[in-house]
N, C-alpha and C positions, 0 to 999 in steps of 0.2 A: 448385567453381562458377567454372573458368578459361575462359577465350578460346581455342578451337580453333577448327576448319573447321566440325564439326557445331554447335557451341557458341554461334557469331557469329550477330547477327541479320541480315535480308538487308541493314539500312540500313547497318548495321558493316560488313558486307563490299564496299558500294559506297562509301564512303569509305574504306577501307584500298586498293580498286582504285585510284579515282580520285587517291590520293595516289602511286602508284607513280611513282616517278621525279623527285618532288621533295625537297627537303631535308630533314633529320628532325625539324627544329622541327616546320616545317609539317605530316609526317606525325601527330608526337604529338601536335598542338593536334587535328588531324582525329579522332583514335583517341579523344583524351578527351571530344570534344562528341559523336562516337557513344555515348560509354559514358554520360553523364551528360544527356545531350539528352534534349528532349522528344518525341523519336520515338516514336508508339505503334503505327505498323505491325507491330512484330515481333511482336504476341500480341494475341489478342483476349481479350474479357470473358470469354467462356464458349465451350466446344467442346459440343456434342450430349451430353445428359449420357443413364449407363442408370439403368434401373430402381434401385429401390432393393435393395442386396445383402444381403438377412435373415443370408445365410450371415458374409459378414463382419462384421455385427453380433452376431453370435453367437460366433464367434471372438474377436471383440475386447473382448465381455464375459469371457468366458472368460480371454482373457490379462490382463483387466485384474483380476478376483478371485485370478489365483495373484499377479499381482504387490503386490496390498494384504497378502496372506499374507506374503510376503517382509520389507514393510513392518513390519508388526506383531511378525515374531519378528525385526528388526533391534532395533527398540524395545525388546522383552524381554531381547534380549543385549546393551544397551545400559545397562538396568538393573543387568544383573549384571557390568557392566565388560570384559566377554568381548570378545577383539580379534575376533570374526567379525561384530561389529554392521555396524560401516559396511559389508562386503561383502553383507549380506542387506538392508540399508535401500537402498542406492543401486542392487544390482540389482533390486531391486522396482521405484524411480524410472523407471529405465532405461526397464523391460519397461512400465510403465505409460505413460510419454510418449512414446516411439518409435514404436510400432505405430500408435496411433490419432493421433499427427501427422501422419504420414507416409498414412495412409489418407483423413486430413479436408482435407490439400491436394492430394489427388489429382487431377486433369484427369479430367473427364466423372465424376464421383458426385455421386449424387441429392442435391438442397437437403434433402430429409426426412433423407438419413443422414448428411450433415456436420453438420447441426444437433444431431443426437443424439448423433453423437461428441464434439460442444464439451459436453454437458450430460454425459455421463459423464466426459470428462477432467475436467472442473471439480470436478463432484461428489467423484470418487474425488481430488482433489486436497486438497480439502478433508477427505476422512475423514484422510488424511496428516497432518492438521495435529492433525483432533479426537483422534485415536488415541492421541497424544501424550498425553495427560491425557484417557481415556476417562469418568473419573465426577466430573470439577469442571471450573471454570474454574481457568486457571494463568497465561495471561498478564498482564503487568504492568497495561496499561488493561483487560484483563477484570474485575480485581479492583476498578477504581474503579466500574467500570459496574454490576458486580454490589451494592453495596454501596450504589447510588444507588438501584437494582430493589428492592433486601430492605425500603429505607428506605421508600420508597413505598408497598409491600405493608404495611409494618407500620403508618405513620401515616396512608396514606391522601389525603396532601397534599402536592401538587408544590412543586418550588423548596426543598427542604430544603437547607441548607448541605453542604458535602462536602469537608472542608480538604484532602484528597487530590488532588481538582479542581477548585478555587476555579469555573472555567468550566462545568463537568457541569451543573449545578442549570438554567441557563438554556435549555440545550437536550436538553429531556426526551424527545423522541419514541421513543429505541429501550425506554426502561425501559417508556413509556406503553402500545407495543405488548407487547413482552414479558408485564407483569404484567396483561395483557387475556387472552392466552392462559393463563395460569396460573388466573385467573379461570372460562375458560370449559371447561378442559380438567383441572385440578387437577395438572398436571403441575408436578413442581418447577421452580424457577429455573432450574437447568442443563438440563433436560429441554426447557422452551419455549424456553430461549434458543438450543439447537443444532436445535431445530427451527427456530425463524425462519430462523437463519443459513443451514439449509439450501434453504428457499424462496427468500433472498434471491440466493444464488449464482445458482441457476438461472433467478431474474428477472432477473440481471445481464448474463448470456450470451443469454440471449433479447433483453433491449434493445437492446446491443451489436451481436447482429448483425444486427438489423433496422433499425437506425440505419446500418450500412455497407452493408446490401445497398439502402437508398431512394438512398444517396448514390450507389454506384458500378452501382447496376442489376445487379447480380451474385453471384449465392451464394455462388460457388467464391473471389470479392474479397474477399466478408464474410467467409468461414470464415477465408480464410489470415489476416487482419486480427484477430480473433478470437484466431487460436494465436498472432500476435506481440503480442498485448497480456497474453496470458498468462505474457510471458516479462518482465511488470513484476515488479519486484522486493516487491511490497505484494500482488501476487493472492495468491499462497500462504499467507501464513501472513497479512499484515497486514490485508487486506480477510477473512479468514475469523475474525476475533476477534470477541466478543463487545464490541464499540465500537461509538462511534456515525458512525466514516468506512464501516461497511460498509453501515448504511442509508443514509447520505449520498451516496455513491458511486452505488448503484441509484438515487435517486430522481433524482440528478441525469443520470443515463445514458436514466434513462425520460423526464424531460422534453425532451432534444434529439431523442429517438428522436420522439415523439410530435409537434413541433414540425416536423422533417422530413418525415414521415408526410402531413403537415397542408399543404404547402406548394399542393397541386394544388387542393384543396377553395376550392369558393366560397361563399357563403350561411350557412345556416345549420348545416352540417355543420361549415366552419370556425368558426365561433364556439361550436360545442359542446368540438371541440378547443383552443381556446383558453382555454376555460374548465377543460377538464381540466387544461391546463398550468399555469393559476395553482391550482389545487389544490395540483399535485406541487410547483411552486414556493412556494406557502406550506406544506405540509408539508416543504420541505427547508430554510426559514430558519428552525424551531423543530427542527432535526434535526441538523444538523454546519455550524459556519461555515465552513472551508473548501470543502468540497462548494458552499454555499452561493456564495462569492466567483467558482469557477469560472463555475458558472452566469451569476453575474453578468458577469463578462469575457467569457462564450462570446456572450450573447445581445447583449450592450451592443455588443462588435466585430461581431457579424454585422448587426446593424442600422446601425452604423456603414460595413459595408463596401457595402452594397446600397444607402446612402443616397449611396457615390461610383460605384456601377455606372452607367455608360451604357446605355440603353436602356429599353423600355418595360417598366413593371411596374404593374400593377393596382392602385389606390388600396386598397381591402381589402387586398390582400396587405401594401402598406406598412403599413398601420392594424395589422395584425396583429401584424407584427414589432417594430415600435413600442412596442406595448401589450405584449407578451413583454418585450421587454428593460426598458422601466419596469419591471414587475411582479418581475421578476431582480434589481433594483436596489434598489427600494424596501423589497422586504418581508424583506428580512435586515436593512437600515437600521434599519426601523422597530422590529424586534423586539427588536434589538440596545438601541434607546432607551429601549426599555419596561423591559428590565432590566437595566438600567446598564453601560454598555462596559466590559467586563471583558476585551475581545478584546488590547485595545492592550496593558496588561498581561501579558496571558498568553503571548501571540505576540514580542509586542517584542522581549523582551531575546534571542529563540531566532533570529530574525532579524538585528537586531544583530552578535550575535556569528556569527554563520557569515558573512555577511557581510566584515567586519572578519577576520576569519581567511583567509578567500578571497581577499581584496583583496592582506592581507599575504604570502601566499605567489605573487600575482602578482609582485607588487612588490619578490620577494626579500628582506619582514623575516625577521629572525630568528623561529624556532618556537617558539610557546609549547610551556613545559613540558606542558600539558593535552594536547597532539598528541602526547606521545610516551607517554601514559598512556591511551592507547584500549584496546579488546579485543585481544585476543591473536589473531593470524592464523589464517584458518582451514585445514583441512588444505588440501596445494598440489592436491590432483583438484576441489575444489570453486572456488580462485581462478582455476584454468586455464578450468573449464568458466566462467566468470561472464567471464572476458576474452575467450574466444572468440564469447561471445555480443555481448556489446558491440561487437566488431571487425566480425562481421555484421551486427549492427541500424546500424553506422554506414555497411557498404558498400550496407545495403537504403537508407537514406535517401540517400545520395552520387548512386545511381543509380534513385530512383523520386521526389526531391524535384520536378523540373521536368517530367517524365513526369504530376506529379499535377495540378501545374499545368495541363499541356496538357489534361487530360480534363473541364474546367471552362471549355476556352476555345470559341471560337463555333466551331460545325459546322463551315465553311468555312476555319478556319485550322488544320490539319494539318499542315501541308509544313515540313519544316525547325523554324529559330527561329520562323517566324511565332506559333506560337501564344504563347509569352512576348510577342512585342511588343505582342499582342492584350490581354492582361495586363495590359503596362503602361499600354496607352492607355485601360485602365478598360472593358474590355469580358469580363463574363465569365459562363457560364450559370448556375453558382450560389456563390454567397460563402462556403457552409459547407466548400464542397472548398478554397478558396483558405483560409481563415481556418486550418482544421487544418492544411493543409501548412505553412504560416506557424508554428503553434505547436509543429509540430515540431522547430523550432530549440532547445526547452525541454529537448530530451534531452541533448545535450553539457552545460549548464548543469547541470543535476541530476546526471551524473555527476562535474562539477567540484567541486560542494558535497560530495557523498559520498566524496573523497579528502581530507576533512576532519573530524576530530571535535565541531568547532563545528557545521560545516556539514550534516553528515552528517543531519540531521532534516527540514531543509532540501529535499534531494535528494531524501531516501526521500519526501517528502508531494509534492514536484511531479511525481514518477515515477508517481503515481496517474491524474494527470490528462494529465499530456503522453503517455502511451503509449496514450492516446485518437486522440492525432493520429499518432503512430509509426505505431500499426496500418495505417491507413488508407497514408500513403505507403510503407511498407516491402511494402504487399500489392501495390500498384501495382506495384515495382518486379519483383517476381518475376511477377508476370502477363505484364506488359506486356514485359519486357525478358529476365529472365534462363530461364524457360519457353519463352516467345515462342509461335507461334502450333499448332505443330505439336512439342512438347515430346517427344524420345527421347534416349534413355542417357543422358549426364550432364546433358545440360539437365533432365531429370526428377527424375532422382533426387538431383541436388547440391541442390536449393533443399527438397524435402522432408527432407533429411538437416539442412538449416539452419535451418529450422523446429523439429525436434526440439530442436536445440541452444539455441536460442533460448528454446524453453521449459524445457529444462534451466537454462536459467542463472537462469530467472526463481525456480527452486526453490533452487540454491544460492545464491543472493544474498538470500534471503530470510530468513536466520536465522545467528546464527554457527554452531550447530551444533543440525539437526534433526534427531536423533537423541537420546533420553531418554537420560539418564545416571544416574552417583549425584549425591550432593550435591557444588556447587561455590560457595563462597566470594562472596557479592555477583555474581550471575549472572540475579538476573532469575527466571526460569520454572526454571532448572534450580537457584536454589536453596531453591527450594519442594517439603518434603519430609513425611512424617509426624511427626516429632518436633515442628516448631515450627509443624504445624497441632491435633496435641495440645494444645499448651502455649496457643494459643488458644484451644480449647473448654472447657480449665480454666480461664480466667481467666472467660469465659461463665457457668461452674455454680458458681463459687465464689464470684468475685466479683461477679457479677450482670453485664448490659451497662451501656454507657452512662456506664465509668471514663474518666477521662481518663489515654490512656496515650503513651508516645515512648518510640523505639524505630527500629532501625537500617529501609532501605528496606525490605527483603524481609516483616520481621516487623511492619511498619506496616501492609501490607499484609492480614497473615493474622490481625491483632486486627481490622483494622475487619470484617474481611469472617466469617470463622469466628468469631470471639468477639465481633462487635459491643459493640467499644469506640469510645469517642472519641477516635481518634487525632491529635495534633497534630504538627505541621512542623518548627515552631518552641516555644522553652519560652517566649521574649518577646519584643517587638520589638526587633530587630536582634539576637538571639539563638536560633543555627540550633542543631537535635540533634546534627549534627557536632564544634561547639565545645563542646558538654558532655562528649561521651564522649572525645573525641580529647586531651584535655589529659590532662597526668602528672597533675597534681592539679588538685581542686576549689579553684580562684582566688577570691578576695573577691567580685570580680562575677559571676563565675556563681554561686557560693554564695548571692548574693542574686537573682540573677536568678529560679533555681531556688525559692528560697525566696517570692518574691512572685508567682511564677505560680500558675495554679490546675490543674498537673500532679498525678495522682495517682498514678502508678505508673512506675517506668521499665524495660523490658525488655533485658536484656543478653544478647548471643549472644557466650559464647565461641567461638564455631567463627570467628568474625570474623578471630583471633587466630593459625587454623592457616596461612591464604593470604592472598598479595594478592588484593586485589577483581579480580574476571574484566573488570569491566565499567570499572574504573580508579578505581573510588568507592565505597563503605562505606551512604552517605548521601544525599546530592544530587548531582547533575554539577556544582554550581557549588562545593563544599564546596573550603576553601581549602587543607588539606592532603591533597588529591587523590591516591589513591597509594601514602601514608604506612603503611607497615606499623602495626596496633594491635598492641600487648604487652598481655599479660593486667592488669598492673600499671593501664593507664590504665581498664580496664572495671572493674577491681574496687576502685576506687579508695573507690568509695559505702559498703562498708564498714566505714569508720572514720570517717563522720561522723555524728556524733550529729544523730537526729531520722530516719534513713534505717534502714529493718527491712528484711533479707530475708525474704520469703514464699513464695520457692518456688524451688527447685534441683532439677533432673533431672541435674544433672552438665554439661551445655553449657548451658542457658538459664538464667536468674537473674532473677526479679522482685524491685524492691526497691519497696517502698512510700515513698514521700516525704510523707505526707501531714502527719508530724508536725513538717517544717520550717514548716510554713505560721505554727506558733503562734510561730516565731522570726523572724519577719520582720517 
C-alpha cells in the first residue's frame, strides 16, 4: 500500500501539485494532511455490485474444506511430535484465511455473498479451535463453566458455590442455556455446549455485520469491518470458548445492533424495539460483567453525545436513548447488588497490578521479577505476523480516524478540514460513529497492556470491545482512501492482502501454541492429557464425588470436572496451595494449617519436577516463588508425615489421604 501515481487519490495529487515550488516542510505538512485528513472524495461507499457468484462460493467452500483437512493433519502430527506439524497447520490456516478474505473485501461483490463468506470464515475458524480437542472441553475457562453446568444439572439449583471461579455463580446464563439444550435434546454437556457456541458464532457475525451496515450504509464497508474484527486477539479462541464471555459479547452486539436499527422508527415500532433492547440488556446483566460494563459505557456515552449535539432531535428519540442508557447502567448494578458485589474483589487486583506494571514501565521503574518469568516466546513466524498485523491496523487507524469522523459530519461540510471543524462545533449526524471513532484510541492502550505479564489480561479483554470501533475506522480507511473510487492494480490488491494479514494476526496472537502437542508442564490446555483425566475419573469411581481435594492448577480442573470433587484453592485462610507444596519440609505453621483444615486428599503430580512451568507458575499467577523449579523431595515430603497415607500411585501422580491429620489437631 505504497504511494505511487496510480495509488494516490485525486485529493492527494492536488495537494502535491499545489506544493510544487514550496519549501520541504510545507510540502511535508501538506502531504501528511492529505494522507490523514478527512477527505472522502477519493472513494465511494459501494460500487455497483454483481449478482451472487455461486461458482466463487463453491470454490471457496472446497478451499475451506481442504484447509481444514490440513489443520486436522497438523494437530495429528503435533500429537506425535512430528516436525511437519507447523507446516501442515499453518498451510491450512493460510489457505483458509487468504482466499476468503480477498473475496469478501473485493469491490463489487454481492451483499449476500459477502455475508455468506463471513459466516464460512467465522465457523471455519471456530472449527480450528474445536478440533484441538474434539471430544471434550480443554480450555481453562471452559473447565470452570463445565463444572458449573454439571452442578446445575445435578442439583437443579442456581447459585451454587464454585471455588475455582467465585464470581461465576452470579452470572449463570450460559449454564442455563446449555443445560436447557441438554434437557431438550438429550445431548451431552460437551455436545450441547459446542452446538451453542456454533450458533453464537454465527449470530455474532450477523449482528456485527448488520450493525456496521446500518452505520455506514455500505455492505462493503460492513464486510471489511467484520474482517478487521476477526483480527482481534480474542476472536479465534477466547470468544470461541465455552465461557460466559462468548455469550456476553453476542448479547452486547445484538443490543447495539437493535438500537442502531431502531433509530429511524417512530411510535409503537420504536417502543417494541426498546422492549427488545431491554430484554437483551437484562439477559446481558446476568451473563457477563465486562460485556455488561461495555454496554453501559457505550449507551451512556452515546446518550451524552446526543445531548451535546446541536441540532433538532425528536423528543421520542431522546427519550428512547435516555431510557436505553438508564437500563444499560442500572440493570447490571442492580443484579450485582442483589447477589453481592464480588466484582471488585475479582477484577480489582488484576486491574491494579496491570496499571502499576504499565506505569512502572513508562516511568522507567525496575522490571519486577514476575515480568521475566512469563510464557516462552512464540515461533518467529507467528510473532512477525502479529507485528505486521498490528502495524497495518495502526496505519489503518491513522488514515481512517478523521475520515471516520467526516462520515458523520453534516452533508454540506465535506471540503478540506471543514467536517472536523463542524464536529468540534458539536454538529454531527450520528453520535454512534463519533463514539466508536473515539473508542478506537483504546487499541494502542490494549497493545501497551499486552506488553506486560501483569497487564496482559487487561489488554486481552479490552481488545474484544475495542475492535468493534477499530473495525469501523479501518474499514473507512480502506474504502475511502487506500482503494478509492475505482481501485486498480496495487490499490486493489494491497488492501485485500492487508486484510488477510490482519485476520492471520488474530489467529497467531490468540494462543501461545495453537497446535496440539505432547504434554507440557503447567501449560493449561497443553497439560490436559489422558493420565491426569484417568486419575480424576479414578477418584470419582473409588472415592466417590464431593471429597475435598487440593492440587496444582491443571489437576484441580480435572478433579473438579471429570472427578466431580470439591477442589480447594487455599488450605486455610492465608495459606495457599503453592506454599504447602513448594516448601522443602512441612513446617509447624503449614502442618497446623493442614491439620486444622477440612482437606481430605492431596494430589501430587511428579511431572511438575521435570521442567519449569510454561506459563511461569505451577499453582496460581500470584504465588510467591513464581518460576522456581520444584524438586521431587518437595512433593514427596508427605510420605514421612504421620497421619498422611499414600492411597494412589501410577508412577507419576500420587494421591495422599490426609484425613488422619485432623484428629491430631
